[in-house]
N, C-alpha and C positions, 0 to 999 in steps of 0.2 A: 504494500500500500504506500502511496506517495505521502509525503509529510505535508500537513495542512499549515496554514498561517496560525499564529497564536490566537486564542480566543480574544475577541474584542478588536481584532485587526480591521482596519477600515475596508469597506467594500468600495474601493475607489476605481478610477478609470484604468490604472495600471493592472490591478487584479482582474478586472473584467476583461481587459485585452488579452491577458494570459489564457483565460478560459476560452475566449473566442478563437484565439490562434490554435489552441489545442483541439477544440471540438468542431471547428468550422467545416470539416469534411463530412460530418454526419448527414445522412440522407435528408433529414427534415429541415436542415439549415439552422445554424446556431448563430444568432447575432445579439446585439445589445438589447434589442426589444424583447427577444425570446427569453433572455436571461432575466431581465427586469420583471417580465410577466410571471415567470416561474417563482422568483423570490417573493413577489408580492402576495403569493398564496400563503405565505407564512406570516404569523403575527410578527410585528416589528422586533420584539424581543427574541424571536427565534430565527431571525435571518442570519445571525452570526453562525449558528450551527449548520444552517442550510448552506451558507457560503463555504464552510469548511468541508462539507460533503462534496461540493464541486471541486475543491482543492484536491481531494484524495481520489477522485474518480480515476480508475485505471482504463484509459482510453487507448484502444488499439486501432490506429489508423492503418492505411495501406502499407506504409513502409514497415511497420511493426509486424503486420501479418505476413508480408512477403519474407521478411527476415526470419521469422519463426519457421516458415515452411521450407526455406532453403536450408536452415540449420537442421531441421528434422530429417529431410531426405538425405543430406550429407552424412548423417549419423548411421544410416543403414549401410553396413559394410559391403553387402553383396550387390548394391545398386550401381548401375552405370548406364549412362545415356546411350552407349553403344551396345546393341544387342549381343554382339559377340563377346563382350566383356562382362556380362552379368550371367549369373547362374539361374537356370530355369525360366519359366514364363512369369511375367509380372502383369498385374491388373490393378488399376486405381479406380475407386468408386466412392461416391458420397455416402457417408454413414446414414444420414437422414434423407428420406425420399418423399415426404409429404409436401403438398403445396404450401408455400409460405415459410418453409424451414430453410436453413442456411446452407445445406449441403452442396447444392449445385453451384451456388455462388463461391463457396470455398474451393470447389474443384477447379473452377476457372482461375481463382487467385493462385492456387497451387501450380497450375500449368504455367501461368505467366511468370511467377516467381522463380521457377526452376527452368525456364526457357524450354518448355515442352509444349508450346502452343502451336507449333507447325503441324501441318496435316499429316506428316509422316509418323507423328506420335499418336494419332487418333486411335489406333487399335489398342493402345495401352489403357485408354479411358473408357469406362463403361458406366451407363446409368444403372441404378439399382435394379430396374426391371430387366435390363439386358443381362445383368449378372445372374438373375434368377432363371432366365430362360435360355441360358447359354447352350445347353445341349441341343436346342432347336435352331441354332444359328446355321448359316451355310457351311458346307463341308470344310472349307478352308479355315473357318473360325470355330470348329466344333470341338477342338481339343479340350478335354476336361482338365481343369487345374488339379495338379497332384502333389505328391509329397515333396517334390523339388521346387515347387512354385510358391509365389508370394502374392498375396492380396493386400493392398494398402487402402484402408478406409480413411476418409477425411471428414473432419468437422472443425468447428471453431473452438468450442468450450464445453466442458463437462463439470458441473458443480456438484451433482449428487451421484452420477453414474446411472441413474434410473433409466433414462432414454436408451443408453447404450446397452445396458443389460437386458432390458425388455426386448429390444430389437434382436439381440443375439439369441434369446431364449424363447421368442414368440413361437407358440405351438403350430401356427399356420405358415408364417413366412419367416422362419428362423434363419438368421445369418449363420448361427452356429451349426445347424444341420446342413445348410447349403455348402458351407466351407469346411466341413468336417475332414475332408481328405486333403486339404491344402496344407502344405508344409508350415508356412508361417503367415499369420494374419496380424498386420500392424494397424493401429488406429493412431493417426497423427492429429494432434490438437494444437491449437495455439496456446491454450491455457487449460489447466485442470486443477481441481482441488484435491487435497490429500484424501478427503472422504470419497470422492469419485474414484480416485486411483485404487483405493483399497477395495471398493466394491467391484470394480471391473476386474481386478486381479482374482478375487474370490469367486466370481460368478461366470467368468468367461475364460477362454484361452487366448484372448487378445494380448498382444504385446503393445503397451501404450508408449507413445513417443510424444513428448510435449516440450514446449520451450519455456513456459512460465507456470510456476506452481503457486497455488494459493492455500492458505491455512487459516486457522482461527484468528490470527492477527489481522486478516483481511475482512473479517466479519464485523461490521460496525456495531452489532448488537452483542458481541462476545466480550467478556471481561479481558480477554487477551489483547484486544484492540485498545492500545493505550491512548489513542488520539481523541477518544470521546469518553465523557464521564457518564455516570449513572443518570444524572439529570439530562444530559444530551440524549441518551438513549430513550429516555421516557418521552421526550419531545419528538424525537424521530418516529417512535412507535405511534404516537398520537396522529401524526400526519400520514404515517403508513397506513393506518386504519381508514383514513379518508380516501387515500389513493386506491387501496385494495383491502377491504375488510376481511377477506378470507386469507390473504397472504401478505400481511403488513410488513413482513421481513423478507419478502421474496419467496419464490418457490423453494420448498424444502427448508425454509427458515435459514437460507444461506447467508443473508445479510451482506452480500457482495455489492461492490460499486463498479462492476465491470461493464464497459460499453465498447462494442465494436462499431467500426465505421458504418457497417451495413445494417446493424440492428443491436438493440440492447437486450441481453438475455433476460428471461423472466426470473432467473435466480437473483438478479440484482434487485435492490430495494425499489419498491413500486413508485416511490416519490420521484424517481428518475424517469420512469417510462410509462406509467399509467396514463390513459387518455380517455376521459369521459366527462360528463357534465359537472362533476364535483372536483375533478382534478385534471390538470394538463401537465404531463411530464415534459421535461426539456428534451428527452430522447424518446419520443413515441415510437412504438414498435410497428405501427401500420406502414 
């Protein structure tokens, strides 16, 4: 987690400019008007803690995402862009496949980051549906992935491991059953929490590769997070209940302040991303 300003620090033009410069690439557009409107949803006495939340937001822009994906692929010792220099067949696929999820966007980012965007690399990249129906592809593409082969799944973030484990163990469309004969299955993430890493290790045979690790010090509601006091947490919880009465601390009570350029995860606190009549987040997910 980033270090915030000291409590009571002025919310001046210099501080605002730092927020705008850091968040400007977010899809919904972040400017001074948006920041002012967001802050004004807090009582005047609570704008200090709200401002410190903006200070600590872990924002992953394109350069951070690309850097994480380059680092992750480079760490896979058997990978090489030259087919003759790598062992077995390789396939890359988005972990999430539902409409509105981030998987396909991350697949694109991954290709660009690793200079794999050219048409000659297209056979390496499959949609989730193509991976599932691979045995029905034309003869030249019908090779079943086996014990010497590698599948690399891609996504941006896992805070609880729930989505990954459910996709792996789903009784109908299980990644685990589909890829049972594959030698190695990696999941590359930009960021993952210790909780998610533990669950994925226990419930799947996936080898997790990530660039950034989060723990309880990154949970603004946890005592381990030294940047916020008990009073601060009570006020954040109050506004969290307005933003999302069911999940005031974010999905899975994660309490994270992670935001990606393309979308804010629902594990992040809802005051950042909720969007309805009672609350407008600075980073709406729509």
